[in-house]
C-alpha positions in Angstrom: 11.4 45.3 62.5 13.7 47.0 64.9 10.8 48.4 66.7 9.8 44.9 67.9 13.3 44.2 69.3 14.2 44.5 72.9 16.1 47.6 73.8 19.2 45.6 74.5 19.1 44.1 71.1 18.6 47.5 69.5 21.6 48.8 71.4 23.8 45.9 70.2 22.6 46.6 66.6 23.6 50.2 66.9 27.0 49.2 68.3 27.5 46.8 65.4 26.7 49.6 62.9 29.2 51.9 64.7 31.9 49.1 64.5 31.1 48.6 60.9 31.7 52.3 60.2 35.0 52.2 62.2 36.1 49.2 60.2 35.5 51.0 57.0 37.4 54.0 58.2 40.3 51.8 59.3 40.3 50.1 55.9 40.5 53.4 54.1 43.4 54.6 56.3 45.1 51.2 55.8 44.7 51.5 52.0 46.2 55.0 52.0 49.1 53.9 54.2 49.8 51.0 51.9 49.8 53.2 48.9 52.1 55.8 50.5 54.4 53.0 51.6 54.6 51.5 48.1 55.3 54.9 46.7 58.1 55.6 49.3 59.6 52.2 48.7 59.6 52.7 45.0 61.3 56.1 45.4 63.9 54.5 47.6 64.6 51.7 45.1 64.8 54.3 42.3 67.3 56.3 44.4 69.8 53.4 44.0 69.8 54.0 40.3 70.7 57.7 40.6 74.2 59.0 40.8 75.0 60.5 44.2 76.1 63.8 42.6 72.8 64.4 40.9 70.9 67.5 42.0 67.7 66.4 43.7 64.7 68.2 45.1 62.1 67.4 47.7 58.6 68.8 48.4 58.3 71.1 51.3 54.6 72.2 51.2 54.2 73.9 47.8 57.9 74.3 47.2 60.7 72.2 45.8 63.8 72.5 47.8 67.2 71.3 46.7 68.6 68.4 48.8 71.5 66.0 48.6 71.6 62.3 48.0 72.2 61.3 51.6 69.5 63.5 53.0 67.0 62.2 50.4 67.9 58.7 51.2 67.6 59.3 55.0 64.2 61.0 54.5 62.9 58.2 52.4 64.1 55.5 54.9 62.5 57.4 57.7 59.2 57.7 55.8 59.2 54.0 55.0 59.9 53.1 58.6 57.1 55.4 59.8 54.6 54.1 57.3 55.5 50.4 58.2 54.7 51.2 61.8 51.5 53.0 60.8 50.4 50.1 58.7 51.2 47.6 61.5 49.1 49.7 63.9 46.2 49.9 61.5 46.3 46.1 61.0 46.2 45.6 64.7 43.3 48.0 65.0 41.5 46.3 62.1 41.9 42.9 63.9 40.6 44.4 67.2 37.5 45.9 65.5 36.9 42.6 63.7 37.1 40.7 67.0 34.8 43.2 68.7 32.3 42.9 65.8 32.3 39.1 65.9 31.9 39.1 69.7 29.0 41.6 69.6 27.4 39.7 66.7 27.5 36.5 68.9 26.0 38.4 71.8 23.2 39.7 69.6 22.5 36.2 68.2 22.4 34.8 71.7 20.1 37.6 72.8 17.7 37.1 69.9 17.9 33.3 69.9 17.2 33.1 73.6 14.5 35.7 73.5 12.6 34.3 70.5 12.0 30.7 71.6 12.2 30.8 75.4 9.4 33.1 76.7 10.3 34.4 80.1 14.0 33.4 79.8 14.5 37.2 79.3 17.5 39.0 77.8 20.9 38.4 79.2 20.8 37.9 82.9 24.1 37.2 84.7 23.9 33.4 84.1 22.7 33.8 80.6 25.7 32.9 78.5 28.3 31.4 80.8 31.9 32.3 80.3 
């Protein structure tokens, strides 16, 4: 069916597909950030139940390195702050992609709706949709 569509409509469909892929990628990144944030918040909450004198370790690559309570708490707080910012950024990106998707979908519907019933009305001239 796409072979019968005007080139402009085919281009919009391709753009919609690209946006859909972007939306899926953002959703995966958002889910990973949410999971990491929950994990870091849980670790920070659990830290409150640990005596400050307890020996603790943190991951550094493939190694466990001894750390003290204050450093562990500071590292976890920094991680939580960073992940909250990352999550906020991903949510804004998700909203932008959704808005672009809806806008492009409306443009495609206008293009196909106008082209199917109107004969020489043609695809999207400057006065075609009004703003």
